[in-house]
C-alpha positions, -999 to +999 in steps of 0.1 A: +098-628+527+083-603+504+087-566+508+059-542+518+063-527+482+053-563+469+020-561+488+016-525+477+019-536+440-008-561+444-031-537+460-024-509+433-029-535+405-064-542+421-073-505+426-049-480+409-043-449+429-054-427+400-089-438+407-091-421+439-112-390+444-093-357+446-102-352+483-089-387+494-055-398+508-049-433+496-015-452+497+012-457+520+007-434+549+032-446+575+063-468+570+089-478+545+079-496+513+114-512+511+110-529+545+105-567+548+069-577+553+064-600+582+025-602+581-004-582+568-035-573+588-066-562+568-091-539+585-117-514+577-101-486+600-066-484+613-072-474+650-050-478+681-066-513+690-058-524+654-022-514+658-021-532+691-035-563+674-009-561+646+018-560+672+003-590+690+000-610+658+034-601+644+021-581+615+041-551+603+016-540+576-019-527+582-041-524+551-070-503+559-100-491+538-103-457+555-072-435+557-062-428+593-045-396+579-071-377+560-061-340+563-026-327+571-010-334+605+007-302+619+016-318+651+018-354+663+015-351+701-009-380+709-038-355+716-063-375+696-068-410+683-053-403+649-021-389+663-018-418+689-024-443+661+004-429+640+028-427+669+021-464+678+026-474+642+059-455+638+073-468+673+066-503+664+077-501+627+042-508+614+033-495+581-002-484+573-016-485+538-051-471+529-071-483+499-102-462+500-121-443+471-099-461+444-115-493+457-149-477+460-146-467+423-144-503+411-175-523+400-158-553+415-146-535+447-165-524+478-198-522+460-192-555+442-190-572+477-223-558+488-239-569+455-225-604+461-245-605+494-276-597+476-272-619+446-275-590+422-271-597+384-263-575+354-244-549+375-235-515+361-219-485+376-242-456+387-219-427+381-189-432+358-156-416+364-142-397+335-106-385+326-091-420+332-085-429+295-058-420+270-055-428+232-020-436+219-014-433+182+020-443+167+034-445+131+055-476+124+071-492+094+047-519+081+073-546+086+075-538+124+039-531+130+032-565+146+061-563+169+052-528+181+014-538+186+024-570+205+046-548+229+016-523+234-007-551+242+016-568+266+023-537+286-015-532+291-028-511+261-057-519+239-081-531+267-117-521+263-141-536+288-137-575+286-120-571+253-082-572+249-057-565+221-079-539+207-064-516+180-073-496+149-048-497+121-045-475+090-018-479+062-003-450+046+030-432+034+053-415+058+081-391+047+112-378+065+147-368+059+176-377+081+201-351+092+237-353+099+246-374+130+215-396+126+214-434+120+181-438+101+164-473+101+153-466+065+169-445+037+199-422+035+211-392+054+202-359+036+177-375+013+139-373+017+125-408+020+090-424+017+081-453+038+051-477+039+038-473+075+009-483+096-007-459+122-017-480+152-043-465+176-051-481+211-068-470+243-050-473+276-056-462+312-040-430+324-021-450+351-004-471+325+009-444+302+045-445+311+048-483+310+029-486+277+048-458+260+082-472+271+072-506+257+062-490+225+094-471+222+115-501+231+100-522+203+099-493+177+128-494+151+130-457+146+155-433+164+128-407+166+093-421+169+062-401+159+034-407+183+005-390+200-010-394+234-044-378+238-067-375+268-102-388+264-135-380+280-146-417+275-151-437+307-143-473+318-176-493+319-165-508+353-149-476+369-171-451+389-193-446+420-220-470+432-236-497+412-270-510+402-283-545+393-312-568+393-323-597+417-328-630+399-366-628+408-387-598+422-392-597+459-417-582+482-403-552+499-404-564+534-388-598+525-361-580+507-353-558+536-353-587+559-328-603+535-306-572+538-308-573+576-297-609+576-270-606+550-254-575+567-260-586+602-282-554+610-300-548+642-320-521+623-321-500+593-337-466+584-357-463+552-383-441+534-419-453+532-424-486+513-441-483+480-459-516+479-444-528+448-420-556+441-382-550+443-363-560+412-337-532+405-314-525+434-289-496+436-262-494+461-232-475+474-209-485+503-203-457+528-219-422+524-240-424+492-264-395+493-246-378+462-260-407+442-296-406+450-304-389+417-283-415+398-302-443+415-335-426+405-321-424+368-314-461+369-351-467+379-341-484+410-368-499+432-345-494+462-313-476+471-291-490+498-263-468+513-255-450+545-251-416+561-283-402+546-294-369+563-330-362+573-338-339+543-320-361+519-347-389+526-372-366+509-352-370+477-365-403+470-396-383+457-420-413+463-402-430+434-380-455+452-372-467+487-339-454+503-325-476+530-297-464+553-279-495+566-249-478+584-215-468+571-196-497+588-223-522+580-222-513+542-184-516+539-176-544+564-171-570+537-141-550+522-120-567+548-128-600+531-120-586+497-087-572+506-077-604+525-087-627+498-068-608+471-036-606+491-037-642+502-042-653+466-009-635+457+009-646+490-003-680+497+025-690+521+024-659+540+005-645+570-024-626+556-050-619+585-083-602+590-087-581+620-108-592+649-113-557+661-148-543+653-139-507+647-175-495+643-180-463+666-217-464+662-236-485+687-274-493+690-294-493+723-321-520+717 
């Protein structure tokens, strides 16, 4: 059987922890990563009922979208559902892993599943996340440049959007003088040498810095390697909050809202006044998305679908688009399918289950 760490590795390759927001608390919240994994239960929320379900189904890893521990716990006495859930998990050797805003911040993550349900095309991020890219520059003897480049590419450097093995290379002359006690790859101790070198430049994600640099150093022939790692303000095209895209064909507003109700299983939804024009460009954000209203307007969206909009925030539509609040749980419900499918694809002969507990605390009296 795989370990819990093996499942975590898959999840963190899907949504690197460095993509989470500063206020968030993603990762392994309860349990031992080194423990053998007997089964995985995917859920939107890790609640007491979900832990009970995990026990019943023989799963000792609960993968949840929302972190059950969001702030610090100073006492664990069972006085509220958070503490009771943590106690139940610990008593029954059940690990809890949260994959929250790092999954929100992927174009193919939470919002991607919403867009799938609506058939959106030409998808783009609404608000890009910065400070996630680095540039590595390294100086290599010409004869070894291909070997070092290949090592960098294999470790995950040089990817830009849907392009891979991207680099910029400049040939020039390097100088150095080896001191006593060295073992120079080129030249003699105590004598200044000149070498034909290449400067290799690549872009890499922040979370891959250590592995890419280690691979580069391993492949490099020099004892002392000259290289730079520089932080960039550039952003990934597919990393950030929310998304917008286009319907294959424009739709009448009421027809579109009826499709939203059907696809998301809604009893009702709240929206600003309809504008009497076709819906073509749709913006969306799973969970609380009022912070992206201006971005949706900037994208010239005809409608913005999200949740947790306050009364006065509906006015921010400015009569320029429709804002539709479909509910927090409802907007993120298909995240469970995403997590299940990714884990099952990596562990095809292992129990990866979707929770049958509907954790939505909001009910409607019809």
